[in-house]
C-alpha positions, 0 to 999 in steps of 0.5 A: 669336441674336435679335441676329443675326436682327435684324441680318440682317433690317435689312440686307435691308430696307436693300438693298430700299429702296436698290434701289427708290430707284435704279429711278426715277432711270434712267427719269427721266434718259433722257426729259430727255436726249432732248428736249435732243438733239432740240432741238440737231438741229433748230437745227443745220439751220436755221443751215446752210440760212440761209447757203446761201440767201444765197449762192445769191441773190448768185450769181444776181445776179452771173450776171444781171449777167454776162449782161446786160453782154455783151448791152448791149455788143454792141448798142452796138457794132452801133450804132457800126458801123451809124452810120458806114455810114449816114453814109459813104453820104451823106458825099460829097454833104454834105461836097462843098459844105462842102469847096468853100467852105473849100478850093477857093481854097487848092487852086487857089492850089497848082496855079497853076504846075502842069504835067502830064507824060506818064504811061507808065502811061496810054496815049494815045488814037489819032486816029480821025476816026469817034470819038464820045463814047459816050452823049453823045446822052443828056446833056440840056442846052446844057452838053453840046453840046460833047460831043455834037458833038465829032469829032476833026480832023487839021490841020497847024500853019498850019491850027490857028494860022489859026483859033484864037488860043489853042493850048498844049502841055499834058501832052504834047499840043497843044490849042486853046481855044474857048469854055471848052473845051480840045480836042486839036489833032490833027496840030499836032505829031506829036512831041507828041501825047500825049492820054490823053483824047480829048474836050473839057475844060471850064475856064471862061470863062478859058483856064486850062491844063486840067492845073491845073483837072484837078489841082484836081478830083483834089485835091477828089475825093481829099479826098472819097474818090472819087479814089485816084490821084495828082494828075497833071493828066491825065484818065486812067481813074482820074480818069474813074472818080472823076469819074463816081462823084462825078457820080452822087452829085450826081445829075449825068449820069455823063459821066466828063468835066470838064464845066461842071455838074461844075466848078460843083458842085465850086465850080471853075466 
């Protein structure tokens, strides 16, 4: 009996000791795990936030560049468009003098044998003894005397031939030359009385046929952008408009006629 009691008592003591030893281990492991878990959670957000910040900065730089480039290109396009506009307004005045010196002799040589022909698209003037050149009284200077005093005259061939040594059939009509100008010889030949312009045409001190001079003027004005028609040697409406525009650009009276100041300005005088 004593042995049995000793054995039972020993087992009970052993169980009590093992239970007390197991209790402190459980609470000891839990605190150790909690700090580790907290540290991992804190580290993870730091690793994710850093890349996001870097990506946003790069994206912002690209957006800035993308916006700045179109703005810069727009400014440059406006400048390119504006500069030619300014140059084109001053171009006829500047380029005309340069063009005269370089090409006038070449153009004159090209038209030495030029002969104008009547153009059905340009109507002929009709004889009117009361006709006067409009606004000629406002053109000051002796170089416009021929235009201020011009009045059409109708005479037969004998009358014209007895008074003028130089008469010529030019561009479908008969003209007489006097002191640098060609004038319509109304009545000289009714079958050849095509006069697209009724008035004096200045050619200079030599009686060069005016259709050659008009062809020179048309070619020069064509090169400068004033004249859009064909070089036909006739002082038709398009030629008159081009001459008037050129004269205005040079500060000359817009006579719309081939006069001495215009030819001198073009280098053809």
